[in-house]
Every structure is written in structure tokens, then in C-alpha cells.
N, CA and C of each residue as an Amber inpcrd file, in Angstrom:
protein
   666
 -71.2710000  14.1860000  78.0870000 -70.9350000  12.7610000  78.0020000
 -71.3060000  12.0830000  79.3110000 -72.0820000  10.9610000  79.2670000
 -72.4680000  10.3370000  80.5170000 -71.3390000   9.5080000  81.0780000
 -71.4890000   9.1300000  82.3760000 -70.4150000   8.4470000  83.0770000
 -70.1200000   7.0900000  82.4740000 -71.1590000   6.3600000  82.0290000
 -70.9290000   5.0130000  81.5150000 -70.0700000   5.0430000  80.2590000
 -70.2170000   6.1040000  79.4440000 -69.4000000   6.1860000  78.2320000
 -67.9290000   6.3350000  78.5940000 -67.6340000   7.2260000  79.5470000
 -66.2460000   7.3890000  79.9580000 -65.6770000   6.0860000  80.5000000
 -66.4140000   5.4360000  81.3730000 -65.9100000   4.2310000  82.0050000
 -65.6580000   3.1480000  80.9900000 -66.5190000   3.0630000  79.9990000
 -66.3610000   2.0290000  78.9860000 -65.0710000   2.2030000  78.2090000
 -64.6710000   3.4630000  77.9540000 -63.4830000   3.6390000  77.1370000
 -62.2080000   3.7920000  77.9380000 -62.2940000   4.2870000  79.1760000
 -61.0550000   4.6100000  79.8640000 -60.6830000   3.7070000  81.0150000
 -61.5910000   2.8490000  81.4660000 -61.2670000   1.9710000  82.5770000
 -61.1320000   0.5210000  82.1530000 -61.0620000   0.2710000  80.8670000
 -60.9240000  -1.1140000  80.4270000 -59.6560000  -1.7360000  80.9830000
 -58.6170000  -0.9190000  81.1750000 -57.3720000  -1.4560000  81.6950000
 -57.5210000  -2.0050000  83.1020000 -58.4710000  -1.4810000  83.8790000
 -58.6960000  -2.0440000  85.2060000 -60.1050000  -2.6020000  85.3480000
 -60.8320000  -2.6920000  84.2110000 -62.1090000  -3.3780000  84.2340000
 -63.2630000  -2.5840000  83.6690000 -63.6310000  -2.8630000  82.4230000
 -64.7540000  -2.1550000  81.8190000 -66.0710000  -2.5170000  82.4750000
 -66.0750000  -3.5490000  83.3070000 -67.3140000  -3.9230000  83.9940000
 -67.8420000  -2.7900000  84.8500000 -66.9690000  -1.9060000  85.2900000
 -67.3830000  -0.7660000  86.0850000 -68.3090000   0.1480000  85.3060000
 -68.2540000   0.0430000  83.9830000 -69.1060000   0.8900000  83.1630000
 -70.5370000   0.3890000  83.1200000 -70.7870000  -0.7790000  83.6850000
 -72.1470000  -1.2820000  83.6960000 -72.4520000  -2.1440000  82.4950000
 -71.4110000  -2.5950000  81.7840000 -71.5950000  -3.5190000  80.6640000
 -72.6230000  -2.9820000  79.6780000 -72.3910000  -1.7620000  79.2400000
 -73.2640000  -1.2040000  78.2190000 -74.5920000  -0.7080000  78.7570000
 -74.6330000  -0.3710000  80.0400000 -75.8430000   0.2160000  80.5760000
 -76.6910000  -0.7510000  81.3620000 -76.2400000  -1.9910000  81.5480000
 -77.0120000  -2.9480000  82.3240000 -77.1240000  -2.4720000  83.7620000
 -78.2430000  -2.7980000  84.3970000 -78.4370000  -2.3570000  85.7760000
 -77.5440000  -3.1370000  86.7170000 -77.2330000  -2.5410000  87.8770000
 -76.3730000  -3.1770000  88.8550000 -77.0870000  -4.3590000  89.4860000
 -76.3510000  -5.4230000  89.8510000 -76.9860000  -6.5630000  90.4910000
 -77.4780000  -6.1870000  91.8760000 -78.4470000  -6.9440000  92.4080000
 -78.9080000  -6.6610000  93.7720000 -77.7580000  -6.6900000  94.7520000
 -77.8510000  -5.9130000  95.8300000 -76.7580000  -5.8150000  96.7900000
 -76.3430000  -7.1690000  97.3220000 -77.3140000  -8.0580000  97.5380000
 -76.9960000  -9.3690000  98.0970000 -76.1540000 -10.2030000  97.1580000
 -76.1930000  -9.8750000  95.8370000 -75.4630000 -10.6520000  94.8490000
 -74.1550000  -9.9950000  94.4420000 -73.9360000  -8.7650000  94.8150000
 -72.7680000  -8.0300000  94.3640000 -71.5110000  -8.4910000  95.0930000
 -70.5150000  -8.9690000  94.3190000 -69.2500000  -9.3760000  94.9380000
 -68.5150000  -8.1740000  95.5010000 -68.8190000  -6.9910000  95.0040000
 -68.1600000  -5.7810000  95.4970000 -68.4860000  -5.5240000  96.9610000
 -69.6950000  -5.8660000  97.3800000 -70.1330000  -5.5700000  98.7330000
 -69.7970000  -6.6720000  99.7320000 -69.4180000  -7.8480000  99.2440000
 -69.1460000  -8.9600000 100.1490000 -67.7830000  -8.7980000 100.8210000
 -67.6500000  -9.2500000 102.0590000 -66.3460000  -9.1940000 102.7320000
 -65.2860000  -9.9260000 101.9260000 -64.0690000  -9.4230000 101.9560000
 -62.9970000 -10.0360000 101.1890000 -62.6450000 -11.4050000 101.7510000
 -62.5820000 -12.3910000 100.8620000 -62.2060000 -13.7440000 101.2440000
 -61.0430000 -14.2350000 100.3900000 -60.2540000 -13.2930000  99.8880000
 -59.1350000 -13.6540000  99.0260000 -57.9230000 -14.1070000  99.8070000
 -56.8840000 -14.4510000  99.0470000 -55.6320000 -14.9260000  99.6230000
 -54.8240000 -13.7370000 100.1190000 -54.3000000 -13.8480000 101.3190000
 -53.5410000 -12.7580000 101.9150000 -52.0330000 -13.0150000 101.8020000
 -51.2800000 -11.9260000 101.7940000 -49.8190000 -11.9820000 101.9130000
 -49.1530000 -12.9100000 100.8950000 -49.5660000 -12.7910000  99.6250000
 -48.9070000 -13.5450000  98.5610000 -48.4000000 -12.5760000  97.5050000
 -47.3350000 -12.9530000  96.8280000 -46.7990000 -12.1850000  95.7100000
 -46.4190000 -13.1510000  94.6040000 -46.4580000 -12.6660000  93.3870000
 -46.1530000 -13.5210000  92.2400000 -44.6610000 -13.7070000  92.0330000
 -43.8620000 -12.7580000  92.5390000 -42.4300000 -12.8090000  92.2920000
 -42.0380000 -12.2350000  90.9440000 -43.0070000 -11.7060000  90.1920000
 -42.7110000 -11.1190000  88.8920000 -42.3090000  -9.6520000  89.0470000
 -41.5270000  -9.1700000  88.0970000 -40.9610000  -7.8240000  88.2160000
 -42.0080000  -6.7150000  88.1660000 -43.0840000  -6.9190000  87.3880000
 -44.0230000  -5.8280000  87.1820000 -45.1930000  -5.8150000  88.1550000
 -45.2420000  -6.7790000  89.0710000 -46.3180000  -6.7440000  90.0610000
 -46.2600000  -5.4680000  90.8870000 -45.0750000  -4.9470000  91.0850000
 -44.9380000  -3.7230000  91.8660000 -45.7210000  -2.5650000  91.2500000
 -45.8730000  -2.5630000  89.9200000 -46.5780000  -1.4870000  89.2410000
 -48.0680000  -1.7910000  89.0660000 -48.4750000  -3.0000000  89.4110000
 -49.8850000  -3.3750000  89.3440000 -50.1800000  -4.3440000  90.4870000
 -50.0470000  -3.8900000  91.7330000 -50.2420000  -4.7770000  92.8810000
 -51.7160000  -5.1260000  93.0550000 -51.9780000  -6.3650000  93.4310000
 -53.3350000  -6.8030000  93.7290000 -53.3420000  -7.2990000  95.1750000
 -53.4510000  -6.3650000  96.1010000 -53.4230000  -6.6730000  97.5310000
 -54.8570000  -6.8850000  97.9930000 -55.1620000  -8.0870000  98.4320000
 -56.5360000  -8.4470000  98.7420000 -57.1900000  -7.4730000  99.7230000
 -58.3880000  -7.0400000  99.3630000 -59.1680000  -6.1660000 100.2280000
 -58.9810000  -4.6850000 100.0150000 -57.9000000  -4.2910000  99.3570000
 -57.6530000  -2.8670000  99.1670000 -58.6580000  -2.2610000  98.1880000
 -58.9620000  -0.9780000  98.3980000 -59.9560000  -0.2850000  97.5830000
 -59.3210000   0.9260000  96.8970000 -59.5030000   1.0040000  95.5740000
 -59.0690000   2.1600000  94.7890000 -60.2740000   3.0780000  94.5760000
 -60.0880000   4.3730000  94.8430000 -61.1210000   5.3630000  94.5550000
 -60.5090000   6.4530000  93.6810000 -61.2010000   6.7850000  92.6020000
 -60.7140000   7.7860000  91.6610000 -61.7510000   8.8960000  91.5090000
 -61.2890000  10.1120000  91.3270000 -62.1550000  11.2170000  90.9620000
 -61.9290000  11.4920000  89.4830000 -63.0080000  11.6460000  88.7360000
 -62.8970000  11.8480000  87.2930000 -63.4110000  13.2250000  86.8970000
 -62.9080000  13.6920000  85.7740000 -63.2840000  15.0030000  85.2450000
 -63.3190000  14.9170000  83.7330000 -64.4300000  15.3620000  83.1220000
 -64.5130000  15.3060000  81.6650000 -64.2910000  16.6750000  81.0450000
 -64.4450000  16.7380000  79.7260000 -64.0670000  17.9480000  78.9950000
 -64.9870000  19.1300000  79.2700000 -66.1420000  18.8830000  79.8760000
 -67.0430000  20.0010000  80.1870000 -67.0800000  20.2920000  81.6830000
 -66.1500000  19.6980000  82.4200000 -66.0260000  20.0100000  83.8330000
 -66.8810000  19.1830000  84.7640000 -67.5470000  18.1460000  84.2660000
 -68.3610000  17.2860000  85.1240000 -67.4630000  16.3260000  85.8970000
 -67.7540000  16.1690000  87.1810000 -66.9640000  15.2890000  88.0290000
 -67.7120000  13.9990000  88.3270000 -66.9420000  12.9430000  88.6010000
 -67.5220000  11.6600000  88.9660000 -66.5890000  10.9200000  89.9020000
 -67.0290000   9.7660000  90.4050000 -66.2250000   8.9470000  91.3010000
 -66.2370000   7.5080000  90.8100000 -65.0620000   6.8880000  90.7660000
 -64.9040000   5.5070000  90.3340000 -64.2820000   4.7060000  91.4600000
 -64.7700000   3.4790000  91.6680000 -64.2880000   2.6650000  92.7750000
 -64.0400000   1.2320000  92.3120000 -62.9350000   0.6320000  92.7790000
 -62.6180000  -0.7670000  92.4910000 -62.0250000  -1.4040000  93.7370000
 -62.3590000  -2.6760000  93.9720000 -61.8850000  -3.3900000  95.1450000
 -61.1010000  -4.6260000  94.7100000 -60.0070000  -4.9080000  95.3940000
 -59.1150000  -6.0040000  95.0000000 -59.5220000  -7.3140000  95.6700000
 -59.5330000  -8.3700000  94.8600000 -59.6990000  -9.7370000  95.3650000
 -58.5500000 -10.5710000  94.8200000 -57.7240000 -11.1100000  95.7010000
 -56.5810000 -11.9110000  95.2710000 -56.9850000 -13.3810000  95.2600000
 -56.8100000 -14.0260000  94.1070000 -57.2200000 -15.4210000  93.9340000
 -56.1220000 -16.3770000  94.3670000 -54.9090000 -16.1480000  93.8780000
 -53.7500000 -16.9600000  94.2480000 -52.4940000 -16.1610000  93.9210000
 -51.3460000 -16.8000000  93.8690000 -50.0920000 -16.0630000  93.6580000
 -50.0660000 -15.2990000  92.3480000 -50.6620000 -15.8520000  91.3100000
 -50.5310000 -15.2130000  89.9970000 -51.8490000 -14.6740000  89.4410000
 -52.9420000 -14.8200000  90.1690000 -54.2320000 -14.3360000  89.6790000
 -54.9080000 -13.4270000  90.7140000 -55.6190000 -12.4320000  90.1970000
 -56.3920000 -11.5590000  91.0620000 -57.4800000 -10.8740000  90.2670000
 -58.3940000 -10.2370000  90.9670000 -59.5000000  -9.5330000  90.3290000
 -59.6030000  -8.1140000  90.8590000 -60.1350000  -7.2530000  90.0230000
 -60.6310000  -5.9730000  90.4750000 -62.1440000  -6.0500000  90.3890000
 -62.7980000  -5.8180000  91.5100000 -64.2440000  -5.9340000  91.5740000
 -64.8750000  -4.5520000  91.6620000 -65.9970000  -4.3880000  90.9420000
 -66.6690000  -3.1070000  90.8310000 -68.1250000  -3.2590000  91.2400000
 -68.8310000  -2.1740000  91.4440000 -70.2510000  -2.2930000  91.7840000
 -71.0480000  -3.0850000  90.7470000 -70.5500000  -3.1460000  89.5040000
 -71.3010000  -3.8250000  88.4490000 -70.5000000  -4.8940000  87.7270000
 -69.6010000  -5.5470000  88.3980000 -68.8800000  -6.6330000  87.7530000
 -67.4630000  -6.7560000  88.2480000 -66.6500000  -7.4940000  87.4970000
 -65.2560000  -7.6970000  87.8850000 -64.4280000  -8.0190000  86.6570000
 -63.1160000  -7.9490000  86.8090000 -62.2050000  -8.3220000  85.7340000
 -60.9880000  -8.9870000  86.3340000 -60.5210000 -10.0590000  85.6850000
 -59.4310000 -10.8600000  86.2300000 -58.1070000 -10.5470000  85.5290000
 -57.0400000 -10.6050000  86.3220000 -55.6970000 -10.3370000  85.8250000
 -54.7710000 -11.4910000  86.1840000 -53.7140000 -11.6090000  85.4050000
 -52.7330000 -12.6720000  85.6450000 -51.3290000 -12.0990000  85.5000000
 -50.4630000 -12.4880000  86.4380000 -49.0600000 -12.1000000  86.3470000
 -48.3140000 -13.1560000  85.5430000 -47.6160000 -12.7010000  84.5190000
 -46.7700000 -13.5810000  83.7160000 -45.3180000 -13.1420000  83.8620000
 -44.4140000 -13.9940000  83.4040000 -42.9940000 -13.6960000  83.5560000
 -42.6160000 -12.3850000  82.8690000 -43.3090000 -12.0240000  81.7870000
 -42.9460000 -10.8230000  81.0250000 -43.9560000  -9.6900000  81.1590000
 -44.8900000  -9.7920000  82.1140000 -45.8150000  -8.6860000  82.2770000
 -47.0890000  -9.0480000  83.0100000 -48.0550000  -8.1460000  82.9240000
 -49.3630000  -8.3180000  83.5560000 -50.4050000  -8.3290000  82.4490000
 -51.3130000  -9.3160000  82.4830000 -52.3310000  -9.4050000  81.4460000
 -53.7120000  -9.3390000  82.0610000 -54.6710000  -8.8410000  81.2720000
 -56.0740000  -8.8690000  81.6460000 -56.7000000 -10.0170000  80.8640000
 -57.4590000 -10.8480000  81.5520000 -58.0080000 -12.0630000  80.9580000
 -59.5080000 -11.8670000  80.7200000 -59.9370000 -11.9920000  79.4640000
 -61.3440000 -11.9000000  79.1050000 -61.7420000 -13.1270000  78.3040000
 -63.0180000 -13.2620000  78.0330000 -63.4920000 -14.3920000  77.2310000
 -62.9550000 -14.3300000  75.8140000 -62.7730000 -13.1100000  75.3300000
 -62.3580000 -12.9520000  73.9460000 -60.8580000 -13.1560000  73.7370000
 -60.0590000 -12.6500000  74.6850000 -58.6140000 -12.7030000  74.4730000
 -57.8890000 -12.3630000  75.7650000 -56.5850000 -12.5130000  75.7190000
 -55.7190000 -12.1060000  76.8130000 -54.8160000 -10.9870000  76.3060000
 -54.8720000  -9.8420000  76.9490000 -54.1200000  -8.6810000  76.4960000
 -53.2240000  -8.1680000  77.6140000 -52.0670000  -7.6620000  77.2440000
 -51.1570000  -7.1090000  78.2380000 -51.6400000  -5.7520000  78.7210000
 -51.5480000  -5.5640000  80.0330000 -51.7550000  -4.2640000  80.6480000
 -50.4280000  -3.5170000  80.7040000 -49.3780000  -4.2610000  81.0390000
 -48.0210000  -3.7140000  81.1230000 -47.0580000  -4.8360000  80.7680000
 -46.0310000  -4.5200000  79.9850000 -45.1670000  -5.5680000  79.4400000
 -43.7000000  -5.1760000  79.5050000 -42.8710000  -6.1640000  79.7770000
 -41.4250000  -5.9440000  79.7400000 -40.9190000  -6.0210000  78.3050000
 -39.7590000  -5.3910000  78.0510000 -38.9260000  -4.6580000  79.0060000
 -39.5540000  -3.3180000  79.3810000 -39.3520000  -2.9150000  80.6150000
 -39.9050000  -1.6590000  81.1050000 -38.9900000  -0.5390000  80.6400000
 -39.1810000  -0.1480000  79.3900000 -38.3150000   0.8460000  78.7620000
 -39.1310000   1.6610000  77.7690000 -38.7500000   2.9140000  77.6060000
 -39.4260000   3.7700000  76.6340000 -39.3360000   3.1330000  75.2520000
 -40.4770000   3.0300000  74.5800000 -40.5070000   2.4550000  73.2470000
 -41.0210000   1.0350000  73.1850000 -41.0740000   0.3300000  74.3010000
 -41.6350000  -1.0200000  74.2990000 -43.0770000  -0.9460000  73.8230000
 -43.4490000  -1.8170000  72.8770000 -44.7480000  -1.7360000  72.2200000
 -45.4360000  -3.0930000  72.2180000 -46.7570000  -3.0800000  72.3380000
 -47.5370000  -4.3050000  72.2080000 -48.9480000  -3.9490000  71.7480000
 -49.6870000  -4.9540000  71.3250000 -51.0750000  -4.7370000  70.9020000
 -51.9350000  -4.5290000  72.1330000 -52.6640000  -3.4140000  72.1570000
 -53.4600000  -3.0660000  73.3140000 -54.7950000  -3.7770000  73.3790000
 -55.4520000  -3.6500000  74.5070000 -56.7300000  -4.3180000  74.7280000
 -57.8150000  -3.8360000  73.7760000 -57.6990000  -2.5850000  73.3150000
 -58.7350000  -2.0220000  72.4480000 -58.4140000  -2.2020000  70.9640000
 -57.3720000  -2.9730000  70.6690000 -57.0210000  -3.2230000  69.2780000
 -56.0400000  -2.2360000  68.6880000 -55.5980000  -1.2710000  69.4990000
 -54.6110000  -0.3200000  69.0170000 -53.2010000  -0.7360000  69.3930000
 -52.2620000   0.1520000  69.1760000 -50.8650000  -0.0940000  69.5270000
 -50.5380000   0.6480000  70.8140000 -50.0530000  -0.1110000  71.8140000
 -49.6800000   0.4790000  73.1000000 -48.1710000   0.6220000  73.1810000
 -47.7120000   1.7590000  73.6620000 -46.2820000   2.0020000  73.7790000
 -45.9870000   2.6360000  75.1360000 -44.8500000   2.2960000  75.7180000
 -44.4090000   2.9400000  76.9410000 -43.7810000   4.2770000  76.5870000
 -44.3240000   5.3520000  77.1520000 -43.8510000   6.7050000  76.8480000
 -42.8570000   7.2260000  77.8710000 -42.9750000   6.7600000  79.1250000
 -42.1150000   7.2840000  80.1850000 -41.9630000   6.2180000  81.2530000
 -40.7910000   6.1430000  81.8650000 -40.5590000   5.1670000  82.9380000
 -40.0460000   5.8370000  84.2100000 -40.0690000   7.1640000  84.2480000
 -39.5620000   7.8670000  85.4250000 -40.3530000   9.1440000  85.6790000
 -41.6720000   9.0180000  85.6440000 -42.5370000  10.1860000  85.8250000
 -42.7210000  10.5260000  87.2970000 -42.9630000  11.7910000  87.5640000
 -43.4090000  12.2450000  88.8780000 -44.8650000  12.6660000  88.7230000
 -45.7310000  12.1540000  89.6020000 -47.1640000  12.4000000  89.4810000
 -47.7140000  12.8860000  90.8130000 -48.5060000  13.9430000  90.7670000
 -49.1940000  14.4410000  91.9560000 -50.6770000  14.1150000  91.8460000
 -51.2400000  13.5230000  92.8980000 -52.6530000  13.1660000  92.9330000
 -53.2340000  13.5870000  94.2790000 -54.5680000  13.5560000  94.4320000
 -55.1620000  13.8440000  95.7440000 -54.6910000  12.8770000  96.8230000
 -54.2340000  11.6970000  96.4250000 -53.7790000  10.7050000  97.4040000
 -52.3350000  10.9200000  97.8170000 -51.5580000  11.5920000  96.9860000
 -50.1590000  11.8110000  97.3050000 -49.3270000  12.0190000  96.0520000
 -48.0220000  12.1700000  96.2270000 -47.0870000  12.3500000  95.1160000
 -46.2850000  11.0810000  94.9170000 -46.0250000  10.7520000  93.6670000
 -45.3210000   9.5110000  93.3300000 -44.1840000   9.7990000  92.3620000
 -43.1510000   8.9980000  92.4440000 -42.0230000   9.1110000  91.5240000
 -41.7380000   7.7330000  90.9130000 -40.9630000   7.7270000  89.8460000
 -40.6020000   6.4740000  89.1960000 -41.7730000   5.7950000  88.5250000
 -42.7410000   6.5740000  88.0600000 -43.9640000   6.0150000  87.4700000
 -43.7950000   5.7360000  85.9690000 -44.6130000   4.8180000  85.4910000
 -44.5860000   4.3970000  84.0890000 -45.8700000   4.8480000  83.4090000
 -45.7470000   5.4560000  82.2370000 -46.9270000   5.8970000  81.4870000
 -46.9920000   5.1890000  80.1490000 -48.1540000   4.5830000  79.8760000
 -48.3730000   3.9360000  78.5840000 -49.4550000   4.6820000  77.8140000
 -49.4300000   4.5130000  76.5060000 -50.4240000   5.1650000  75.6480000
 -50.8270000   4.1960000  74.5460000 -52.1220000   3.9330000  74.4530000
 -52.6440000   3.1130000  73.3580000 -53.4000000   4.0110000  72.3980000
 -53.0850000   3.8790000  71.1230000 -53.7520000   4.6890000  70.1080000
 -54.3720000   3.7810000  69.0560000 -55.6400000   4.0270000  68.7730000
 -56.3650000   3.2510000  67.7730000 -56.8870000   4.1810000  66.6910000
 -56.6520000   3.8160000  65.4420000 -57.1260000   4.6210000  64.3310000
 -58.4260000   4.0740000  63.7740000 -58.6140000   4.2180000  62.4690000
 -59.8030000   3.6890000  61.8190000 -60.9990000   4.6130000  61.9320000
 -62.1890000   4.0130000  61.8230000 -63.4220000   4.7910000  61.8480000
 -63.7620000   5.3130000  63.2450000 -63.2090000   4.6690000  64.2580000
 -63.4930000   5.0840000  65.6370000 -62.1780000   5.3190000  66.3820000
 -61.4440000   6.3470000  65.9950000 -60.1460000   6.6030000  66.6280000
 -60.2980000   6.9800000  68.0960000 -59.3530000   6.5330000  68.9000000
 -59.3780000   6.8450000  70.3220000 -57.9880000   6.6590000  70.8980000
 -57.7690000   7.2780000  72.0350000 -56.4870000   7.1920000  72.7270000
 -56.7510000   6.8960000  74.1950000 -55.9580000   5.9820000  74.7520000
 -56.0250000   5.6590000  76.1730000 -54.6280000   5.7980000  76.7650000
 -54.4940000   6.5300000  77.8550000 -53.2020000   6.6810000  78.5250000
 -53.3550000   6.2770000  79.9820000 -52.3860000   5.4990000  80.4790000
 -52.4460000   4.9860000  81.8480000 -51.1100000   5.2260000  82.5290000
 -51.1630000   5.6920000  83.7690000 -49.9480000   5.9140000  84.5510000
 -49.9350000   4.9570000  85.7370000 -48.8800000   4.1490000  85.8220000
 -48.6970000   3.1630000  86.8900000 -47.5660000   3.6360000  87.7970000
 -47.7800000   3.5890000  89.1110000 -46.7400000   4.0010000  90.0470000
 -46.3720000   2.8560000  90.9800000 -45.1060000   2.8020000  91.4040000
 -44.6270000   1.6930000  92.2360000 -45.4270000   1.5270000  93.5190000
 -45.7860000   0.2780000  93.8190000 -46.4270000  -0.1200000  95.0790000
 -47.8510000   0.3920000  95.2410000 -48.3900000   1.0230000  94.2110000
 -49.7730000   1.5000000  94.2540000 -50.5640000   0.9770000  93.0680000
 -49.9990000   1.1150000  91.8670000 -50.6970000   0.6800000  90.6610000
 -51.1460000   1.8650000  89.8370000 -52.3460000   1.7700000  89.2780000
 -52.8510000   2.8090000  88.3870000 -53.2380000   4.0420000  89.1900000
 -52.6270000   5.1730000  88.8620000 -52.9450000   6.4250000  89.5620000
 -53.6230000   7.4440000  88.6580000 -53.4380000   7.3330000  87.3490000
 -54.1030000   8.2390000  86.4150000 -54.5640000   7.4500000  85.1940000
 -55.8110000   7.7120000  84.7750000 -56.3780000   7.1330000  83.5660000
 -56.8840000   8.2740000  82.7000000 -56.5470000   8.2420000  81.4120000
 -57.0060000   9.2810000  80.5040000 -57.5410000   8.6140000  79.2480000
 -58.6250000   9.1660000  78.7100000 -59.1940000   8.6070000  77.4860000
 -59.7990000   9.7110000  76.6480000 -59.6750000   9.5680000  75.3380000
 -60.2380000  10.5680000  74.4550000 -60.6530000   9.9720000  73.1310000
 -61.7650000  10.4700000  72.5810000 -62.2280000  10.0860000  71.2600000
 -62.2560000  11.3160000  70.3690000 -63.1600000  11.3100000  69.3920000
 -63.2300000  12.4420000  68.4710000 -63.6200000  13.7360000  69.1840000
 -64.5360000  13.6270000  70.1560000 -65.0000000  14.8310000  70.8380000
 -64.9570000  14.7070000  72.3550000 -64.6350000  13.5280000  72.8470000
 -64.6720000  13.2730000  74.2850000 -63.2750000  13.2140000  74.8800000
 -63.1820000  13.6600000  76.1140000 -61.9190000  13.5990000  76.8320000
 -62.2310000  13.5030000  78.3130000 -61.6030000  12.5550000  78.9900000
 -61.8280000  12.4510000  80.4210000 -60.5920000  11.8850000  81.1170000
 -60.4570000  12.2910000  82.3720000 -59.2960000  11.9130000  83.1650000
 -59.7610000  11.4780000  84.5530000 -59.2420000  10.3500000  85.0240000
 -59.5370000   9.8690000  86.3710000 -58.2300000   9.8260000  87.1510000
 -58.2460000  10.3790000  88.3550000 -57.0430000  10.4810000  89.1780000
 -57.2890000   9.8310000  90.5300000 -56.2890000   9.1010000  91.0200000
 -56.4340000   8.3940000  92.2860000 -56.6920000   9.3520000  93.4370000
 -57.7640000   9.0970000  94.1770000 -58.0910000   9.8990000  95.3500000
 -57.7010000   9.1780000  96.6280000 -57.8690000   7.8510000  96.6460000
 -57.4690000   7.0780000  97.8210000 -57.1700000   5.6440000  97.4360000
 -56.2760000   5.0340000  98.1980000 -55.9330000   3.6180000  98.0580000
 -55.7510000   3.1120000  99.4720000 -56.7280000   2.3670000  99.9630000
 -56.7300000   2.0020000 101.3760000 -57.6070000   0.7930000 101.6050000
 -57.5180000   0.2490000 102.8110000 -58.4170000  -0.8300000 103.2110000
 -59.8250000  -0.2770000 103.3270000 -60.8440000  -1.1320000 103.1650000
 -62.2240000  -0.6590000 103.2820000 -62.5290000  -0.1840000 104.6860000
 -63.5490000   0.6550000 104.7950000 -63.9580000   1.1840000 106.0880000
 -65.2020000   0.4690000 106.5890000 -65.3290000   0.3860000 107.8830000
 -66.4670000  -0.2840000 108.5060000 -66.9440000   0.5440000 109.6870000
 -68.2390000   0.6890000 109.8090000 -68.7860000   1.4580000 110.9280000
 -68.7020000   0.6500000 112.2240000 -68.3850000   1.3310000 113.3130000
 -68.4450000   0.6990000 114.6150000 -69.9110000   0.4100000 114.9800000
 -70.1250000  -0.5020000 115.9200000 -71.5080000  -0.8470000 116.2770000
 -72.3690000   0.3400000 116.6610000 -71.7590000   1.3850000 117.2670000
 -72.5570000   2.5500000 117.6570000 -72.7730000   3.5240000 116.5150000
 -72.1410000   3.2380000 115.3550000 -72.3440000   4.0640000 114.1700000
 -71.6720000   5.4020000 114.2130000 -70.7580000   5.6130000 115.1370000
 -70.1570000   6.9400000 115.3010000 -68.7820000   7.0840000 114.6760000
 -68.1570000   5.9980000 114.2760000 -66.7890000   6.1160000 113.7840000
 -66.5100000   5.0150000 112.7830000 -65.6850000   5.3170000 111.8010000
 -65.2850000   4.3220000 110.8240000 -63.8850000   3.8280000 111.1540000
 -63.6830000   2.5230000 111.0280000 -62.3690000   1.9430000 111.2820000
 -61.9370000   1.1320000 110.0800000 -60.6620000   1.1360000 109.7360000
 -60.2130000   0.3760000 108.5750000 -60.2780000  -1.1210000 108.8320000
 -60.5790000  -1.8630000 107.7720000 -60.6370000  -3.3140000 107.8410000
 -59.6870000  -3.8810000 106.8020000 -58.8700000  -4.8350000 107.1490000
 -57.9900000  -5.4630000 106.1850000 -56.6260000  -4.8300000 106.1630000
 -55.8270000  -5.1210000 105.1120000 -54.4490000  -4.6390000 105.0460000
 -54.3770000  -3.1360000 104.9270000 -53.3130000  -2.5640000 105.4450000
 -53.1140000  -1.1200000 105.4180000 -52.0650000  -0.7420000 104.3790000
 -52.2730000   0.4040000 103.7520000 -51.3220000   0.9160000 102.7720000
 -51.0230000   2.3540000 103.1330000 -49.8280000   2.6900000 103.5620000
 -49.5490000   4.0760000 103.9500000 -49.5780000   5.0140000 102.7630000
 -49.9730000   6.2200000 103.0050000 -49.9360000   7.2560000 101.9660000
 -48.4850000   7.6230000 101.7150000 -48.0570000   7.6600000 100.4500000
 -46.6550000   7.9900000 100.1510000 -46.2900000   9.3690000 100.6780000
């Protein structure tokens, strides 16, 4: 299974644009918002209850390591751009996706529709229509998760299941003050998992090229 197929099905919750929009080539470096210095709003919060499980801290970079059913590994990267108190984006090498904080949850905003990523009440059994047209349900609200980036507690796991001619399952684990730490997706024959490897400010080379220094806000490893 190629990388674009996995990304298309399993990263929609944080932006299917990372999949390359169906195989489209990446924009030139000069045009890529992913490579531009962050110019978003700093030090703002929405005041909503679920922002803690899906924080959009301007400038921060998520890096994930992925593994599919045949043992192939890959790397996924997303960078945060905060627009204002209630809006933000995750930017990828091949696009971006916008999110909005609402009083009852976090939604992903697309041209076609607005779908919840996470919804209150934050309780096992809470259900809503998922982004892929299936039914999403909260399965756990107190998970402990170990990742290459660290160990987390009090995490929330959701699962969207879609039937029909193209059945598929998407599972996402959100942890406090970090956001998405595990993404899982499976179809009839495909299965892949992406796990958080790092969540930090971007790195920049010093003028002499000998050392990297963090730029932007800092996020301590749990």
C-alpha cells in the first residue's frame, strides 16, 4: 500500500491534504505555506473545554511515524497556524486544513461540510456523524498511551466505522495538552497506524550550520 493511500484514509481528521490530494504534486517550495515562517496569532485560547485535547499552538510541529500491515514505515508532518481565538490550521507539505472551536466541540471545516473531530459530552458512548460518512463514537476517556514522544494519561479514543461497499474504520487517540497522538485506519485489506514521534517548535540552523535551535513556542515532553 503506498503512502498516499494511507494518508488519504487515516489523516483526514488532521488534514487529508497531507495525502497530496489524490496524488497531485507538491507546490513549489516558494509557494508552500508549510515552509513559510509562522505568522499566526500567539498566546490565544478559545476558552472551550475540548481545546485541551486538540490544541492549535501557532508554530508547533507534529511529526508521526507510520507503520502499515506489511511493515513499511513512513513519516508524517503537520505544522500549526493559529488564525484567531477560535480558528486554526494544520499545514502540510501539500496543503492545509482549517479547524474551528465551538462551544460543544472541535470541527474540521471543508468546502463540502463541517464535521466534528471531537464532540461533547466527553463520555463513553457519545456519538456523531463522522467526516467520512460513518458513525463516530467515543470508546475511552481515560486511556494511557505510550509513544516515541512520551507517555500520556487521560486520553480520549474515538472510532468511526463506515459500512457499505467501501467499509473502513478510523480510530483516533487525543491526549491532553498535545492533541492527536495515535491515528489508525483500516479497510478491507489495508491497515496502518501513525504514532506521535515529536511535538515541538520548528528547528532552524545557526548561521554556521553546525547546530539546530528551536524557533517559536516550546512544549515540554511529558
